[in-house]
N, C-alpha and C positions, 0 to 999 in steps of 0.2 A: 425549567427545561423549555427550550424553544419549541413552539408549535410549528411543525413544518408541513402540516396537512394542506394548507391553502396557498403556500408559496410556490411560485414558478421556479423551476430549476435554472440555475446558472451554469454556464459551461466554461471549462478551462481545458486547453489542450497544449501540450508542450513536449519538448525533447527531454529525455531523462538520463539519469546515470544510476548505476548500482554499485554496491560494494559488498563484499562478504568478509567478515572478520572470522577467519578459520579458528583461531585460538579460543575466542569467546562465543563462537557459533551464533553470530548476529548477521542477519541478512538485511540490507538497507536498499530501498528504492527511493529515488527523489527526482522531482522535476527540476531541471536546471534553471538558473536565473530567477528563482522565486525566493524571497527573503522569509526566513523562518520567524514566526512570531511567538507561538506557544505550542505545547503538546498535550495530547490526551492519552493517558495510560490505560491499558487494559491488562489482563492477566499475563500475557506473553508477548505483547505488542504495544508499540507506541506509534501514534500517527501525528505527524507534524502539520501545523496549520499556519498559513501565511496571514498577513494583515488584512487581506480581502476575504478571509474565512474560507479559503479553499484548502482541501487536503493536498499537501504537496510532497509528503514523504511518509514512508512506512518502514518501521524497524521491527523485525521479527526476532525475538530472543529464543534461544534453543531451536533455531530454525530447522536443523536436521531432524530433530524429534517432531516438531510441529508439522513439518511438511513430509515426514516419513521418508527421508532419503539420506544418503551418505554425505558427510561433511566434505569429502573429497569431490563429490559430484557438484556440490554447491559452489565450488571455487571457479567453475567455468560455466557461465550462463551467457551464451553468445547473443541471445535476443530475448527481450522482455518487454512487457507492457503492463500497466495497471490501470484499471477503471474503478472509480468510486462513485457511489451514488448515496445520497442521503434523502430519505423519503419516509414520511410518517414516523419520524424519530428513530429510524433504523439506518445504521451505517453499513453499506454493503461494499466490500472490497473484492474485486475480481483480479487475481493475478494471472497473467498469461506469460509463460516463459518457456524457454527451451533449455534442456540440459544436454551436454555432450558427454556421452558415456561410451568409451571404446570406439571412438570415431562415428558413433551413431547419434542422431539427434532425436530427443524425446520431448514431446510437448506436455506441459503440465498446466492445469487450469483450476487451481483451488479457488473457492469462494468463501470469504470470511464475513460473517455477519455479527455485528455488535449493536447494542442499544445505544442511541445517541443521548448521553446524559449531560452534554454540554449545552449551556444556554446560548452559546455563541454561534453554533453552526445552524445554517438554514439549508433548504433544498439546494442541491448542487450536483453537478456531474463533472468528473475530472478524468481526463485521459492523459496518460504519459507513455511515450514510446522511446 
């Protein structure tokens, strides 16, 4: 496992895109124009890593269950952003998104924390909007 304690954070910021697969209940956030290299799988989520070792995509399986919301509401996300941070071998994903429900906008801000078991990832900060 990579030791991230003494490494300085690297920073990536970029425009993103999202997609929701209603039938399979998979929510996907991705930074545009970043080439996918490999993925790290967790229990209900996959994060995509590019060749520079930045987290550039997040796929959430059974998203309606995981995020405690209706599949119908996940179809319309007018604005979103994700921030990731890897520090002390912990991956922290902060999702910030809006849902439109009956013409009202609701803000959601879940924080997902996973242990960094990949030897390839070092300290980094990623922002996608």
